[in-house]
PAFI-346956 format. One line per 3 residues: number of its first residue (from 0); for each residue x, y, z of N, C-alpha, C. Coordinates in steps of 0.02 Angstrom, whole numbers, plus 32768, in hexadecimal, padded with zeros to 4 digits. Layout:
! residues N
NUM> X,Y,Z,X,Y,Z,X,Y,Z ~ ...
END
This chain:
! residues 333
0> 335A,0FD1,0437,335B,0F9C,044B,334D,0F88,044E ~ 33C2,115A,02DD,33EA,1171,031C,33BC,119C,0341 ~ 33C7,119F,037A,3398,11BB,03A8,33A1,1205,03AF
3> 33DB,1222,0396,33E4,126A,039A,33B0,128B,036D ~ 33A4,126D,0332,3374,128B,0304,332E,1273,0310 ~ 3326,1233,0325,32E3,1218,032F,32E3,11EA,0368
6> 32B3,11F4,0396,32B3,11CD,03D5,32AA,1183,03C9 ~ 3281,1170,0398,3272,112A,0390,32AD,1102,0377 ~ 32E1,1122,035B,331C,10FD,0345,3353,10FF,0378
9> 3348,1122,03AF,337F,1133,03DB,339E,10FA,03FE ~ 3379,10D3,0423,3399,10A7,0452,338E,105F,0443 ~ 3382,104D,0405,3377,1008,03F7,339A,0FF4,03B7
12> 33A5,0FB4,03AD,33C5,0F9E,0370,339F,0FB7,0333 ~ 33C1,0FC5,02FE,33A1,0FE2,02C4,3393,0FAB,0291 ~ 3368,0F7B,02A3,335B,0F46,0274,3316,0F29,027B
15> 32EB,0F49,02A3,32A9,0F2C,02AD,3275,0F4E,0282 ~ 3248,0F26,0264,3211,0F42,023E,31D2,0F34,0264 ~ 31B0,0F68,027B,3171,0F5F,029D,313F,0F88,0277
18> 311F,0F68,0246,30F1,0F8B,021A,3114,0FC8,01FD ~ 30F9,1003,0207,311B,103D,01EC,3133,106B,0222 ~ 3137,1051,025E,314D,107B,0295,3183,1057,02BB
21> 31B2,107B,02D7,31E9,105A,02FB,31D0,1039,033A ~ 31EC,0FFF,034B,31D9,0FDB,0387,31FC,0FF8,03C2 ~ 31ED,0FDF,03FE,320C,0FFA,043B,3257,0FFB,0438
24> 3274,102F,0456,32BC,1036,0457,32DC,0FFE,047E ~ 3316,0FEA,0469,3338,0FB4,048C,336A,0FCF,04BD ~ 3358,1004,04DE,3380,101B,0517,336E,0FED,054F
27> 338F,0FE1,057F,3381,0FB0,05B1,333C,0FB3,05CB ~ 3325,0F8B,05E4,32E3,0F8A,05FC,32E1,0F87,0645 ~ 32AF,0F9A,065B,32AF,0FA8,06A1,3280,0F7A,06C4
30> 3297,0F63,06F9,326A,0F40,0724,324C,0F73,0752 ~ 3230,0F5D,0786,320A,0F8C,07AE,3239,0FBA,07D3 ~ 3260,0FE1,07B0,328F,1012,07C9,32B4,0FFB,0807
33> 32D3,0FC2,0801,32FB,0FA8,0838,3340,0F99,081E ~ 336F,0F91,084B,33B2,0F7D,0835,33B1,0F32,0827 ~ 33C6,0F1F,07EA,33C7,0ED9,07D6,340F,0EC4,07CD
36> 3424,0E93,07F3,346A,0E7C,07ED,346B,0E32,07E1 ~ 349F,0E1A,07C1,34A7,0DD3,07B7,34B3,0DB3,07FB ~ 3487,0D86,080F,348E,0D6B,0853,34CB,0D40,085C
39> 34E9,0D44,0899,3521,0D19,08AA,3507,0CD6,08C0 ~ 3532,0CA5,08BF,3520,0C64,08DA,3520,0C69,0927 ~ 3506,0C35,0947,3504,0C35,0990,354A,0C31,09AC
42> 355C,0C60,09D8,359D,0C5E,09F9,3593,0C6A,0A44 ~ 355D,0C51,0A5E,354F,0C5D,0AA6,3582,0C3B,0AD2 ~ 358E,0C5A,0B0D,35BC,0C3D,0B3D,359F,0BFD,0B59
45> 35C9,0BD0,0B6E,35B1,0B92,0B8C,3590,0BA1,0BCF ~ 355C,0B7C,0BE0,3539,0B87,0C1F,3567,0B76,0C59 ~ 3563,0B9D,0C90,358F,0B8F,0CC9,357E,0B4B,0CE7
48> 35B2,0B2C,0D02,35A8,0AEA,0D21,357C,0AF1,0D5F ~ 3552,0ABF,0D6C,3526,0AC0,0DA7,3551,0ABB,0DE6 ~ 353E,0ADF,0E1B,3565,0ADB,0E59,3562,0A95,0E77
51> 359A,0A80,0E96,359E,0A3D,0EB5,3588,0A41,0EFD ~ 355A,0A16,0F10,3542,0A15,0F56,3578,09F7,0F83 ~ 3585,0A17,0FBA,35B3,09FA,0FEA,358F,09C6,1014
54> 35B6,099E,1037,3597,0969,1060,356A,0986,1095 ~ 357D,09BF,10B2,3555,09DC,10E8,3516,09FB,10CE ~ 3517,0A10,108F,34DB,0A32,1076,34AC,0A03,1054
57> 34C2,09C7,1044,3496,0998,1023,3463,097D,1054 ~ 3424,0975,1040,33F1,095A,106D,3401,0912,1081 ~ 33F1,0902,10C0,3400,08BF,10DA,33D5,088B,10B7
60> 3396,089C,10AB,336A,086D,1089,3348,0892,1050 ~ 333D,0870,101A,331D,0891,0FE1,32D6,08A7,0FF2 ~ 32C3,08E1,0FDA,3280,08FC,0FE4,325A,08F6,0FA4
63> 321D,08DA,0FA7,31F7,08D4,0F68,31ED,0919,0F49 ~ 31F8,091E,0F09,31EE,095E,0EE7,31A6,0964,0ECF ~ 3191,09A1,0EC8,314C,09AC,0EB1,3147,0998,0E68
66> 310C,0985,0E55,3102,0972,0E0F,310B,09AF,0DE3 ~ 3131,09A7,0DAD,313C,09E1,0D81,30FB,09FA,0D62 ~ 30F6,0A3B,0D5D,30BB,0A59,0D3E,30C1,0A52,0CF2
69> 308F,0A36,0CD3,3093,0A2E,0C8A,309B,0A72,0C68 ~ 30CC,0A77,0C3C,30D6,0AB6,0C18,30AC,0AB7,0BD9 ~ 309C,0AF3,0BC4,3074,0AFA,0B87,309C,0AE1,0B4B
72> 307B,0ABD,0B1F,309C,0AA4,0AE4,30A6,0ADD,0AB2 ~ 30E5,0AEB,0A9F,30F0,0B22,0A70,30D0,0B15,0A2D ~ 30BA,0B4A,0A0E,309B,0B44,09CC,30CF,0B2C,099A
75> 30BD,0AFE,096F,30EE,0AE5,093F,3104,0B1C,090F ~ 3143,0B1A,08FC,315E,0B4B,08CD,3140,0B3E,0888 ~ 312A,0B72,0865,310F,0B66,0822,3145,0B4F,07F2
78> 3133,0B24,07C5,3163,0B0D,0792,314A,0B1B,074C ~ 3109,0B27,0745,30EE,0B37,0703,30F8,0B81,06F4 ~ 30F8,0B92,06B4,3108,0BD6,069E,30D7,0C09,06BC
81> 3096,0BF9,06BA,3065,0C29,06D4,306F,0C35,071E ~ 307D,0BFF,0744,3087,0C07,078B,30C6,0C2F,079B ~ 30FB,0C23,0774,3139,0C49,077E,312F,0C93,0771
84> 3109,0CA3,073C,30FD,0CE9,072C,30D2,0D0A,0762 ~ 309F,0CE6,0779,3074,0D03,07AD,309B,0D12,07EC ~ 30C8,0CE4,0800,30F1,0CEF,083B,3120,0D2A,0830
87> 313F,0D2D,07F5,316D,0D64,07E6,3149,0DA7,07E5 ~ 310D,0DA9,07CA,30E7,0DE7,07C7,30D5,0DFF,080E ~ 30C2,0DD0,0839,30B1,0DE2,087E,30EF,0DFD,08A2
90> 3129,0DDE,0896,3166,0DF6,08B6,3179,0E3B,089C ~ 3172,0E46,085B,3182,0E87,083E,3156,0EBD,085C ~ 3115,0EAE,0863,30E6,0EE0,087D,30F3,0EF2,08C6
93> 3112,0EC5,08EB,311F,0ED1,0932,3164,0EEE,093F ~ 318A,0EFC,090B,31CD,0F1B,0913,31C6,0F62,092C ~ 31F9,0F7D,094E,31F6,0FC2,0966,31EE,0FF4,092D
96> 31C5,1026,0936,31BA,105A,0904,31EE,1091,090E ~ 3214,10A3,08DA,3247,10D7,08E3,322B,111D,08EA ~ 31EA,1127,08DB,31CD,1169,08E2,31EE,119D,08B7
99> 31F4,118F,0876,3218,11BC,0848,31F6,11FF,0842 ~ 321E,1234,0842,3205,1278,0839,320C,128C,07EF ~ 31E3,12BC,07DA,31E1,12D0,0793,3225,12E7,0779
102> 324E,1304,07A5,328E,1320,078F,32C6,12EC,078E ~ 32B8,12AF,07A2,32EC,127C,07A5,32F1,1255,0763 ~ 331E,1224,0763,332B,11FD,0726,332B,11B2,0737
105> 3313,118B,0707,331A,1143,070B,3360,1132,06F0 ~ 3388,1114,071A,33CD,1100,0707,33CE,10B6,06F9 ~ 33F2,10A4,06C4,33F8,105D,06B3,343E,104D,069A
108> 3458,1016,06B3,3496,0FF9,0699,3487,0FB3,0681 ~ 3499,0FA4,0644,3486,0F64,0627,34BA,0F4B,05F6 ~ 34B2,0F0C,05E4,34D9,0EED,05B0,34AC,0EE5,0573
111> 34C7,0EF4,0538,34A4,0EE8,04FA,34D0,0EBC,04CE ~ 34AF,0E8E,04AB,34D4,0E5F,0482,34AC,0E4F,0443 ~ 34CC,0E4F,040A,34AB,0E3D,03CD,349B,0E7A,03A2
114> 346A,0E72,0376,3456,0EA6,0347,3493,0EBE,031F ~ 34BD,0E8E,030C,34F9,0E9A,02E3,352C,0EC7,0307 ~ 3529,0ECB,0348,355A,0EF1,036E,3577,0EC5,03A5
117> 35B4,0ED4,03BA,35D5,0EAB,03ED,35B4,0EB7,0431 ~ 35BD,0E87,045C,35A1,0E8C,049F,35C2,0EC7,04C4 ~ 3599,0EF0,04E3,35B4,0F2C,0503,3587,0F42,053C
120> 35A1,0F6F,0565,357B,0F8B,059C,355F,0FCF,0588 ~ 3525,0FDF,05A2,3504,101D,0591,34E6,103B,05D0 ~ 34E9,107E,05D5,34CA,10A2,060D,349A,10D5,05F0
123> 3464,10E1,0614,3434,1112,05FB,3412,1135,0636 ~ 33FD,1173,0628,33D7,119B,0659,3399,11B6,0635 ~ 335F,11A2,064D,3320,11B6,062E,32F8,11E1,065F
126> 32E2,121F,064B,32BF,124B,0679,327B,122F,068D ~ 326D,1232,06CE,322E,1217,06E8,31F1,1237,06C8 ~ 31F3,127A,06C0,31B8,129C,06A4,31BB,12A3,0658
129> 31F3,128E,0639,31F9,1291,05F0,3200,12D6,05D3 ~ 3207,1309,05FD,3209,134E,05E3,324F,1369,05DA ~ 3281,1347,05F3,32C6,135C,05E9,32EB,1326,05C2
132> 3325,1337,05A8,334B,1306,0582,336D,12D3,05AE ~ 3378,1298,0593,339C,1264,05B5,33DF,1258,0593 ~ 33FF,1221,05A5,3442,1213,058C,344D,11C8,0587
135> 3472,11B4,0552,3486,116F,0549,34D1,116C,053F ~ 34F2,1142,0565,353A,1135,055C,3540,10EE,0540 ~ 3555,10EA,0501,3557,10AA,04DE,3590,10AD,04AC
138> 35C2,1081,04B2,35FC,1084,0485,35EB,1077,043C ~ 35AF,105C,042E,359D,104C,03E9,3578,1086,03C7 ~ 356D,10BD,03EC,3547,10F5,03D0,3574,1133,03CA
141> 3583,1148,038E,35A8,1185,0382,35E9,1188,03A9 ~ 35F0,11BE,03D1,362D,11C5,03FB,3624,11A6,0440 ~ 35F1,117D,0446,35E4,115C,0486,35B2,1181,04B2
144> 35A0,11BE,049F,356F,11E5,04C4,3537,11FB,0495 ~ 34F9,11F0,04A9,34C1,1203,047F,348B,1222,04AB ~ 3474,125F,049A,343D,127C,04C0,33FD,1256,04B4
147> 33D3,1253,04E6,3392,1233,04E0,335E,126B,04DF ~ 3342,127C,04A6,3314,12B5,04A1,32D9,12AF,04D1 ~ 32C2,12E9,04E9,3288,12EA,0516,324C,12CB,04F2
150> 3227,12A2,0515,31EC,1282,04F7,31B3,12B4,04EF ~ 31AD,12E3,051E,3178,1315,051D,3198,135A,0516 ~ 317C,1384,04EA,3198,13C6,04E2,3164,13F5,04C5
153> 3174,1435,04C4,3147,1468,04A8,3156,1475,045E ~ 3182,144F,0440,3191,1457,03F9,3153,1446,03D1 ~ 3140,1470,03A1,3105,1461,0378,3107,141C,0359
156> 30D1,13F7,0362,30CD,13B3,0347,30E6,137E,0376 ~ 3109,1390,03AB,3122,135F,03DC,30EC,1351,0410 ~ 30EA,1315,042B,30B8,1306,045F,30C5,132F,049E
159> 3090,1347,04BC,3095,136D,04FA,3078,1346,0534 ~ 3051,1312,0524,3032,12E9,0558,304B,12A1,0552 ~ 305F,1284,0589,3078,123F,0589,3040,120E,057B
162> 3050,11D9,0559,3021,11A3,0549,304A,1167,0534 ~ 3028,1133,051B,304D,10FA,0501,3074,110E,04C2 ~ 305F,1144,04A1,3084,115D,0467,30C2,1185,047D
165> 30C0,11A2,04B9,30F9,11C8,04D3,30FF,11B8,051D ~ 3115,117B,052E,3115,1166,0574,314E,1185,059C ~ 3140,1191,05DB,3172,11A8,060C,3168,117F,064B
168> 3199,1181,0677,3193,115D,06B7,3156,1177,06DE ~ 314D,11B9,06DC,3114,11D7,0700,30D2,11BE,06E4 ~ 30CE,11B7,06A2,3091,119C,0683,3087,1153,0698
171> 30BC,112B,0695,30B6,10E4,06A7,309F,10DD,06F0 ~ 30B6,110A,071C,30A2,1107,0762,3058,1113,076B ~ 3037,1132,073A,2FF0,1141,073F,2FC4,1109,0725
174> 2FE1,10D4,0709,2FBA,109D,06EC,2F99,1073,0722 ~ 2F63,1050,0711,2F41,1025,0742,2F6F,0FEF,075E ~ 2F65,0FDD,079C,2F8B,0FA7,07BB,2F64,0F66,07BB
177> 2F27,0F68,07A0,2F00,0F2A,0797,2F10,0F10,0751 ~ 2F28,0ED2,074B,2F3D,0EB8,0709,2F06,0EBA,06D5 ~ 2EC8,0EAB,06E8,2E92,0EAA,06B7,2E82,0EF0,069F
180> 2E80,0F20,06CC,2E74,0F65,06B7,2EAC,0F7F,068B ~ 2EE9,0F6C,069D,2F23,0F81,0676,2F21,0F62,0630 ~ 2F0D,0F23,062D,2F07,0F01,05EC,2ED6,0F25,05C0
183> 2E9C,0F38,05DC,2E69,0F5C,05B5,2E84,0F9E,059B ~ 2EAB,0FC1,05C5,2EC7,1001,05B0,2EFA,0FF7,0579 ~ 2F22,0FC3,057E,2F53,0FB4,0549,2F31,0FA4,0507
186> 2EFC,0F7C,0509,2EDC,0F66,04CC,2EAE,0F9A,04AD ~ 2E95,0FC9,04D5,2E66,0FFA,04BC,2E86,103A,04A3 ~ 2EC7,1044,04B1,2EE8,1081,049C,2EEB,1085,0450
189> 2EDA,10BF,0435,2ED8,10C8,03EC,2F1E,10D2,03D0 ~ 2F37,10A0,03AC,2F7A,10A3,038F,2F78,10AA,0343 ~ 2F3D,10B9,0327,2F36,10BA,02DE,2F63,10ED,02BE
192> 2F72,1125,02E1,2F9B,1159,02C2,2FE4,1143,02BB ~ 2FF7,110B,02D9,303B,10F3,02D0,3045,10D2,028C ~ 300F,10C2,026B,3013,109E,022B,2FFC,10CE,01F4
195> 3023,10D1,01C0,3013,10FD,0188,2FFB,10D4,014C ~ 2FBF,10E2,0136,2FA4,10C1,00FB,2F99,1077,0102 ~ 2F8D,1060,013F,2F82,1018,014B,2F4A,1010,017E
198> 2F17,0FE9,016F,2EE1,0FDF,01A0,2EF9,0FB6,01DB ~ 2EE4,0FCA,0216,2EF6,0FA6,0253,2ECC,0F66,0259 ~ 2EED,0F30,026B,2ECA,0EF1,0277,2ECF,0EE0,02C1
201> 2EA4,0EB3,02DA,2EAA,0E9F,0320,2EEF,0E85,0331 ~ 2F0E,0E5F,0304,2F51,0E46,0311,2F83,0E7F,031A ~ 2F7D,0EB3,02F2,2FAA,0EEC,02F8,2F9F,0F11,033A
204> 2F60,0F19,034D,2F51,0F38,038E,2F73,0F12,03C6 ~ 2F6E,0ECF,03C4,2F8C,0EA6,03F8,2FD8,0EAD,03F9 ~ 2FF6,0EAD,03BD,303F,0EB2,03BA,3057,0EF7,03D1
207> 3031,0F2B,03C0,3043,0F6E,03D8,303E,0F71,0424 ~ 300B,0F52,0441,3003,0F52,0489,303E,0F2F,04AA ~ 3052,0EF5,048F,308C,0ED3,04AA,30CC,0EFC,04A1
210> 30D2,0F1E,0468,310B,0F49,045C,310F,0F82,048E ~ 30D6,0F9C,04A3,30D6,0FD1,04D5,30ED,0FB8,0519 ~ 30DA,0F7A,052A,30F3,0F5D,0568,313E,0F53,0564
213> 3156,0F3D,052A,319E,0F36,051F,31C1,0F79,0527 ~ 31A5,0FAD,0509,31C1,0FF0,050F,31C9,1005,0558 ~ 3195,0FF8,0580,3197,100D,05C6,31CE,0FE8,05EC
216> 31D0,0FA6,05E5,3203,0F80,060B,3249,0F8E,05F2 ~ 3252,0F97,05B1,3295,0FA1,0597,32B0,0FE8,05A1 ~ 3284,101A,05A0,329C,105E,059D,3282,108C,05D3
219> 3247,107F,05ED,3227,10B0,061A,322D,109B,0662 ~ 3221,105D,0672,321C,1041,06B6,31D6,104D,06D0 ~ 31C6,102B,0706,3183,1031,0724,3189,102A,0770
222> 3161,1050,0795,315E,1045,07DE,3149,0FFD,07ED ~ 315A,0FE3,0827,314E,0F9C,0835,3107,0F83,0828 ~ 30D4,0FA6,0842,3090,0F8D,083A,307B,0F8B,07F1
225> 3090,0FBD,07CB,3080,0FBE,0783,30A7,0F88,075E ~ 30E6,0F7E,0771,310F,0F4A,0751,30EF,0F06,0758 ~ 30D8,0EF5,0795,30B8,0EB5,079F,3079,0EAD,0774
228> 3051,0EE3,0770,3014,0EE1,0747,3025,0EDB,06FD ~ 305A,0EFD,06E7,306E,0EFA,06A1,3083,0EB3,068E ~ 30A6,0E91,06BA,30BB,0E4D,06AB,307F,0E20,069F
231> 304D,0E25,06CA,3012,0DFB,06C3,2FE7,0E10,0687 ~ 2FE2,0E52,067C,2FBB,0E6A,0644,2FDA,0E54,0602 ~ 301D,0E58,05FE,303F,0E45,05C0,3031,0DFC,05AE
234> 302E,0DD2,05E1,3022,0D8B,05D5,2FDA,0D7D,05BE ~ 2FAE,0DAE,05C4,2F68,0DA6,05B0,2F5A,0DC5,056B ~ 2F8B,0DE8,054F,2F81,0E05,050C,2F7B,0DCC,04DA
237> 2F49,0DCB,04AF,2F43,0D95,047E,2F82,0D90,0453 ~ 2F9A,0D52,044A,2FD5,0D47,0422,3015,0D43,044A ~ 3011,0D49,048D,304C,0D41,04B7,3049,0CFE,04DA
240> 3082,0CE9,04F4,3087,0CAB,0519,30B8,0CB5,0552 ~ 30B7,0C89,0584,30E5,0C8B,05BC,3113,0C4F,05B7 ~ 3155,0C5C,05BB,3188,0C28,05B5,31AC,0C23,05F8
243> 31B4,0BE6,0611,31D0,0BDC,0654,321A,0BED,0659 ~ 323F,0BEA,0621,3287,0BF5,0626,32A2,0C17,05E7 ~ 32BC,0C53,05F1,32DF,0C79,05BC,331D,0C98,05DC
246> 3352,0CA3,05B6,3390,0CBF,05D1,339D,0D04,05B3 ~ 33B7,0D32,05DD,33C8,0D74,05C5,3410,0D75,05AC ~ 342A,0DB1,059B,346C,0DB7,057E,34A4,0DA7,05AF
249> 3494,0DA5,05F0,34C5,0D93,0623,34C0,0D4A,0637 ~ 3494,0D24,0617,348C,0CDE,0626,345F,0CD0,0661 ~ 343D,0D03,067B,340F,0CF8,06B2,33CC,0CDD,0697
252> 33B0,0CAD,06BA,3372,0C8E,06A3,3336,0CA9,06C9 ~ 32FE,0CB0,06A5,32C1,0CC7,06C5,3284,0CB1,069E ~ 324A,0CC3,06B8,320B,0CB5,0696,31FE,0CEF,0666
255> 31DF,0CE1,062D,31D8,0D14,05F9,3191,0D17,05DD ~ 317D,0D54,05CD,3141,0D5F,05A5,315A,0D69,055D ~ 3140,0D40,052F,3159,0D3F,04EB,3122,0D54,04BB
258> 3133,0D82,048F,3104,0D98,045C,3128,0DA8,041C ~ 3104,0DC2,03EB,3123,0DD7,03AD,311C,0E22,03A6 ~ 314F,0E40,0389,3150,0E88,037F,316A,0E93,0338
261> 313C,0E95,0308,3150,0E9B,02C3,3171,0E5B,02AB ~ 31B1,0E5F,029A,31D5,0E25,027E,31F9,0DFC,02B3 ~ 31EF,0E0E,02F3,3217,0DF0,0329,31ED,0DC8,035A
264> 320B,0D92,0373,31F2,0D70,03AF,3215,0D91,03EA ~ 31EF,0DAC,0419,320B,0DD3,0450,31FA,0DB1,0492 ~ 322D,0DA5,04BB,3223,0D89,04FE,3237,0DBD,0532
267> 3208,0DD1,055C,3216,0DFD,0595,3222,0DD0,05D1 ~ 325F,0DD3,05ED,3275,0DA1,061E,3275,0DBF,0664 ~ 325A,0D99,0694,3255,0DB1,06D9,3272,0D7D,0709
270> 3291,0D96,073E,32AB,0D6A,0772,3272,0D43,0791 ~ 327B,0D01,0798,3244,0CD7,07B0,3233,0CE2,07F9 ~ 3263,0CFE,081F,3257,0D08,0867,3244,0D4F,0877
273> 3269,0D80,085C,325D,0DC6,086E,322E,0DEA,083D ~ 3226,0DCF,0801,31FD,0DF0,07CF,3221,0E29,07AC ~ 3260,0E36,07BC,3286,0E6B,079C,328D,0E5D,0751
276> 3289,0E91,0729,3292,0E8A,06E1,32DC,0E7E,06D3 ~ 32EC,0E45,06B5,3331,0E33,06A7,334A,0E4D,0664 ~ 331F,0E4C,0632,3334,0E61,05F0,3306,0E45,05BB
279> 331C,0E4A,057E,32F3,0E34,0545,331D,0E08,0517 ~ 32FB,0DDC,04F4,331B,0DB4,04C0,32EE,0DB8,0483 ~ 330C,0DCB,044A,32E6,0DD3,040C,3304,0DA7,03D6
282> 32D8,0D85,03B1,32EE,0D59,037B,32C2,0D66,033E ~ 32E1,0D69,0304,32BA,0D71,02C7,328C,0D35,02BE ~ 324E,0D42,02AE,321F,0D0C,02A3,3235,0CE0,0269
285> 3259,0CFC,023A,3270,0CD4,0201,32A5,0CA1,0215 ~ 32C3,0CA9,0251,32F4,0C79,026A,32D3,0C42,0294 ~ 3292,0C45,029B,326F,0C16,02C7,323D,0BEC,02A0
288> 3227,0BB5,02BE,31F2,0B8E,029D,31B2,0BB8,0297 ~ 3186,0BA8,0269,3148,0BCE,0262,311D,0BC8,02A0 ~ 30F4,0BFB,02AC,30C5,0BF9,02E4,3094,0BBF,02DB
291> 307F,0BA4,0314,3050,0B6D,0311,300A,0B85,0300 ~ 2FD9,0B56,02FF,2F95,0B68,02ED,2F76,0B9A,031E ~ 2F90,0B9D,035C,2F75,0BCC,038D,2F8E,0C13,0381
294> 2FBE,0C1C,0353,2FD7,0C5E,0344,3007,0C7B,0376 ~ 3018,0C55,03AA,3046,0C6E,03DD,308D,0C6E,03C4 ~ 30B8,0C97,03E2,30FE,0C9A,03CB,311F,0C56,03D0
297> 3147,0C44,039F,316A,0C03,03A2,319B,0C01,03DB ~ 31A0,0BC7,03FA,31CF,0BBE,0432,3210,0BA3,0418 ~ 3240,0B9C,0445,3280,0B7E,0433,32B2,0BB0,041A
300> 32ED,0B98,0409,3323,0BC1,03F1,3328,0BBF,03A6 ~ 3348,0BF1,0388,3350,0BF1,033F,337A,0BB7,0328 ~ 3376,0BAA,02E8,339F,0B75,02CC,33E9,0B89,02CE
303> 3417,0B58,02CE,345F,0B69,02D0,3472,0B98,0296 ~ 3499,0BCA,02A6,34AE,0BF9,0273,3482,0C36,026C ~ 3447,0C35,028B,341B,0C6E,0287,3438,0CA8,02AF
306> 3425,0CE4,029E,343E,0D1E,02C3,3489,0D24,02C0 ~ 34A7,0D1B,0284,34F0,0D1F,027C,3514,0CEC,02A8 ~ 34F4,0CB3,02B2,3514,0C7E,02D8,350E,0C84,0323
309> 34EE,0CB9,033B,34E8,0CC2,0383,34AC,0C9C,03A0 ~ 347F,0C87,0374,3444,0C64,038D,340D,0C92,03A3 ~ 3418,0CD4,03A0,33E3,0D05,03AF,33F8,0D46,038F
312> 33CA,0D74,038A,33D9,0DB3,0368,33E9,0DEC,0398 ~ 33CD,0DEB,03D3,33DC,0E21,0403,33C8,0E09,0449 ~ 33F0,0E1D,047A,33DE,0E0F,04BF,33FB,0E45,04EB
315> 33DB,0E52,0523,33F4,0E83,0553,33F1,0E65,0599 ~ 3414,0E85,05C7,3413,0E70,060D,3419,0EAF,0638 ~ 33E7,0EBC,0660,33E6,0EF8,068B,340E,0EE7,06CA
318> 3445,0F0A,06D3,346E,0EFF,070F,345A,0F2E,0748 ~ 3446,0F6B,0737,342F,0F9B,0769,33F7,0FC5,074C ~ 33C3,0FCF,0774,338C,0FFA,075F,3372,101C,079E
321> 3379,105F,07A0,3366,1083,07DD,3358,10CC,07CC ~ 334B,10F4,07FE,333C,113B,07F6,3376,1164,0810 ~ 338B,1197,07E9,33C1,11C3,07FD,33AA,120C,07F5
324> 33D0,123A,0811,33BB,1280,0813,33CD,12A8,07D5 ~ 3401,1294,07B0,3416,12BD,0777,3439,1293,0743 ~ 3444,12B1,0708,3467,128F,06D2,34AD,127B,06E7
327> 34C2,1241,06D2,3504,1225,06DE,3510,1215,0727 ~ 34DD,121A,0751,34E4,1205,0796,34E3,11B9,0799 ~ 350D,119C,07C3,350F,1154,07CC,34EE,1143,080F
330> 34CD,110A,0814,34AF,10F7,0854,34E4,10EF,088A ~ 34D1,1101,08C8,3501,1100,08FF,3512,10BA,0917 ~ 34E8,1089,0907,34F6,1045,091C,34E9,1014,08E4
END
């Protein structure tokens, strides 16, 4: 965003080229393991009418009132992209921590749209420790049910230790909560073995780092404090930019960290108030204007007719993201 045979093809559209290795799966992405719902409009009850003073209770003569105490001036709401992201990251980091146990699963319900497939709902269960199999329920995959192979196993040649090459929720929970330290860890991780017969360049290292952040938000999820740090660290990766307004597959608007991942412009979208991960929007770079002299991802929407006339190539919207005890378990609320 097939995965029965190979994990990297499992949960994402089958059309992205990221050097010689598959990019992050397009299974829903996770915000800081919280329930994310499309907000309702204000429907508050009207305030009760003030009580009417009777003649006997009203004072005979007016009494001078005390001078009002000056109230503190509220901090102005940020309107620039960087300020919106900083506020969202702080809110994400302060969200309640679900305290996931190794035997539990990250549950996600989301909308996926594009990638040459009709708009549909998808559910997934990803093991917290990565050592057991997960499950994807998606009408566009096979018979609608697809196992999610364990990320870590004792099979010869399979990874046994979690890392950015084999991420799990438990691994993500161990990452630094300081954005600068996390940025250094993202940029210094050796990803050369992902590329066959091609020398790694600084640009490729940066794109792989951004792709790993995309993988975490879309497929793994992150505890609140790590999620907030990841948002800020992603915005500091060379070649990324922050956009004040992007929309997910459900039409919800948020602030986005935008980067490139192989042939795609990728926007990771976050709620401007809560910092919850809303979803992703991906557009082929060939459908966009060329990057400017600064090398940052091009802004704006594709030209009319791009992406089979949809104006984008893929988008998702996370409706629910939480922790459950077992496969196919649904959240209680």
